[in-house]
C-alpha positions as CSV (number, residue, x, y, z in Angstrom):
1,M,39.4,-53.2,37.3
2,E,36.6,-50.3,36.6
3,P,37.7,-46.8,35.8
4,Q,35.2,-45.8,37.9
5,T,36.4,-47.6,41.1
6,V,39.9,-46.5,40.0
7,A,38.8,-42.7,40.2
8,E,37.6,-43.3,43.8
9,A,40.8,-45.1,44.9
10,L,42.7,-42.2,43.7
11,E,40.3,-39.6,45.3
12,T,40.5,-41.5,48.5
13,A,44.1,-41.4,48.4
14,G,43.9,-37.7,48.0
15,N,45.4,-38.0,44.0
16,N,48.4,-39.7,45.8
17,I,49.6,-42.5,42.8
18,E,51.6,-44.8,45.3
19,S,48.4,-44.9,48.0
20,A,46.0,-45.5,45.4
21,I,48.0,-48.1,44.0
22,E,47.8,-50.0,47.2
23,R,44.6,-48.9,48.0
24,L,43.6,-51.2,44.7
25,E,45.8,-54.1,45.5
26,G,43.9,-54.4,48.7
27,L,40.6,-54.7,47.1
28,R,41.9,-56.8,44.8
29,L,43.2,-59.0,47.5
30,S,40.0,-58.8,49.6
31,C,38.0,-59.5,46.4
32,G,40.1,-62.8,46.1
33,A,42.2,-63.9,42.7
34,G,41.5,-60.6,40.9
35,A,37.6,-60.1,40.9
36,V,36.0,-57.2,41.0
37,P,33.6,-56.4,43.8
38,E,30.0,-56.2,42.3
39,E,27.1,-55.7,43.7
40,P,24.4,-57.7,44.1
41,P,21.7,-57.9,41.0
42,P,18.4,-56.3,41.6
43,I,15.5,-58.7,42.3
44,A,13.3,-59.2,39.2
45,P,9.4,-59.0,39.7
46,V,8.5,-63.1,39.2
47,E,6.3,-63.3,36.0
48,G,2.8,-62.8,36.3
49,T,2.6,-60.7,39.3
50,E,2.5,-57.3,40.0
51,P,5.5,-54.8,41.1
52,C,5.5,-53.6,44.8
53,G,3.0,-50.7,45.4
54,D,0.0,-50.5,46.9
55,N,-1.0,-54.2,46.6
56,T,1.4,-55.3,49.3
57,A,1.4,-52.9,51.5
58,P,-1.5,-54.2,53.2
59,W,0.5,-57.2,53.9
60,T,3.6,-55.9,54.2
61,E,2.2,-54.3,57.3
62,A,-0.6,-57.5,58.6
63,I,3.1,-59.4,58.6
64,V,4.7,-56.4,60.8
65,Q,1.8,-56.1,63.2
66,E,2.0,-60.2,63.5
67,M,5.3,-60.3,64.0
68,S,5.8,-57.6,66.5
69,G,2.8,-58.9,68.7
70,S,4.6,-62.7,68.6
71,T,5.5,-63.3,72.5
72,N,8.8,-65.9,71.6
73,I,9.5,-67.9,68.1
74,D,6.8,-70.5,68.5
75,D,4.1,-68.1,68.4
76,A,6.0,-65.8,65.4
77,R,5.5,-69.1,63.5
78,R,1.7,-69.8,64.0
79,R,1.4,-66.7,63.4
80,A,3.7,-66.3,59.9
81,S,1.6,-69.6,58.7
82,T,-1.9,-68.2,59.6
83,L,-0.6,-65.1,57.3
84,L,0.8,-67.3,55.1
85,V,-2.5,-69.2,55.2
86,R,-4.4,-66.4,54.3
87,F,-2.5,-64.6,51.6
88,E,-2.4,-68.3,49.6
89,A,-6.0,-68.4,49.9
90,E,-6.3,-64.2,48.9
91,V,-3.9,-65.5,45.8
92,T,-6.0,-68.3,44.7
93,R,-9.1,-66.6,44.9
94,R,-7.4,-63.6,42.4
95,V,-6.2,-66.4,40.5
96,A,-9.2,-68.0,39.9
97,Q,-11.3,-64.3,39.3
98,G,-9.2,-64.1,37.1
99,A,-9.4,-67.3,35.0
100,A,-12.8,-67.0,35.1
101,E,-12.6,-63.4,33.6
102,N,-10.3,-65.0,30.8
103,V,-12.6,-68.3,30.3
104,A,-15.6,-65.9,29.8
105,Q,-13.8,-63.7,27.3
106,L,-12.6,-66.8,25.5
107,K,-16.2,-68.6,25.1
108,S,-17.2,-64.5,24.0
109,H,-14.3,-64.8,21.7
110,L,-14.9,-68.0,20.5
111,Q,-18.6,-67.2,19.5
112,T,-17.5,-64.4,17.6
113,L,-15.1,-66.9,15.6
114,V,-18.0,-69.5,14.8
115,R,-20.4,-66.9,14.0
116,D,-18.1,-66.0,11.4
117,N,-17.5,-69.1,10.7
118,T,-21.0,-70.1,9.7
119,I,-21.2,-66.9,7.9
120,L,-18.2,-67.7,5.8
121,K,-19.7,-71.2,4.7
122,R,-23.2,-69.7,4.0
123,A,-21.0,-67.0,1.8
124,V,-18.6,-69.8,0.4
125,A,-22.4,-71.7,-0.5
126,I,-24.0,-69.1,-2.3
127,Q,-20.6,-68.7,-4.3
128,N,-20.7,-72.2,-5.2
129,T,-23.8,-71.9,-6.3
130,R,-22.9,-69.2,-8.3
131,Q,-20.2,-70.5,-9.8
132,Q,-21.7,-73.8,-10.6
133,E,-25.1,-71.5,-12.6
134,Q,-21.9,-69.6,-14.3
135,A,-20.4,-72.7,-15.5
136,G,-24.1,-74.0,-16.4
137,R,-24.4,-70.6,-18.6
138,E,-21.1,-70.9,-20.3
139,H,-21.8,-74.5,-20.9
140,E,-24.5,-72.7,-22.7
141,V,-23.2,-70.0,-24.7
142,A,-20.6,-72.6,-26.1
143,E,-23.3,-74.7,-27.6
144,L,-25.0,-71.8,-28.5
145,R,-22.0,-70.5,-30.2
146,Q,-21.7,-74.0,-32.1
147,T,-24.9,-74.1,-33.3
148,V,-24.9,-70.6,-35.0
149,A,-21.6,-72.0,-36.3
150,Q,-23.5,-74.4,-37.7
151,Y,-26.5,-72.5,-38.9
152,Q,-23.8,-70.0,-40.8
153,E,-22.3,-72.8,-42.4
154,Q,-25.4,-74.2,-43.6
155,L,-26.8,-70.8,-45.1
156,K,-23.6,-70.5,-46.5
157,N,-24.2,-73.6,-48.4
158,A,-27.7,-72.8,-49.1
159,E,-26.8,-69.2,-50.4
160,L,-23.8,-71.3,-53.0
161,H,-26.9,-73.6,-53.8
162,N,-29.3,-70.8,-54.7
163,Y,-26.7,-68.8,-56.8
164,A,-25.8,-72.7,-58.9
165,L,-29.4,-72.8,-59.3
166,T,-29.7,-69.3,-60.4
167,M,-26.9,-69.8,-62.6
168,H,-28.6,-73.4,-64.1
169,L,-31.9,-71.2,-64.6
170,R,-30.5,-69.0,-67.1
171,Q,-29.0,-71.2,-69.0
172,A,-31.7,-73.0,-68.9
173,M,-33.2,-69.8,-70.3
174,Q,-31.1,-68.4,-72.9
175,S,-30.6,-72.5,-74.5
176,V,-34.6,-72.5,-74.4
177,C,-35.1,-68.4,-75.2
178,G,-32.0,-68.3,-77.9
179,P,-29.5,-65.2,-77.5
180,A,-30.9,-62.7,-75.8
181,G,-34.5,-62.4,-76.3
182,A,-34.4,-63.9,-79.8
183,G,-37.8,-65.8,-78.4
184,P,-37.8,-70.0,-78.4
185,H,-34.7,-71.9,-80.2
186,H,-36.6,-74.1,-82.6
187,P,-34.0,-76.1,-84.8
188,P,-33.0,-74.8,-88.4
189,D,-35.5,-75.6,-91.3
190,V,-32.8,-77.0,-93.5
191,F,-31.1,-80.7,-92.8
C-alpha cells in the first residue's frame, strides 16, 4: 500500500494502530486480491484537437439547451442527431480551411524552393564555365612553361656553341698571327 493511504487510515482511526490495520485490511479486501484502489486516469485530449475552453462552450450550451427542450427519448435522440450533424459540418469546415491554408503555405514554400533551385543551377553552370576556363588557362600556362624550358635549353646550347666558336676563333687567330701579337706566322727560312 502507498504510504499516503496508510497515513490516512491511521488518522481516521485516531492513531489507533489496531483499528487502522483492520481498516486497511478491509480496504485491501474490498479492492480484491490485494489491489490498491486507483484514481481513474485523466482523459487525454485527442491529438490535433484543442483542449476544452472557449471553443467548446457554445457546443456545450447547445447540447444542454437541446436536451433540456426535449419532450421524450425519441425527441432527445432526434435533437442529438441534428446537433451531431451540425458539429460534424463545423469540424469538416475547419479541417478543410486548415488544409487549404496548409496547401497554400506548402505552395509558397515550393515556389521558394524552385526559385532557389533555379538560382543554384545558374550558379553551378557559371562555376562550371569558370572552372573550365581556368582549366584551359592552366593548360596554356603548362604549355608555355614547357616552351620556356625548351627555349632556355636552346639558349644554353647556343651560348655553349658561341663560346666554343669563340675559342676556335682565338686558336685560329693565334695560329695565324703567332704568339701574342708577333704578326702572321711565316714558315722558317731554313729548311
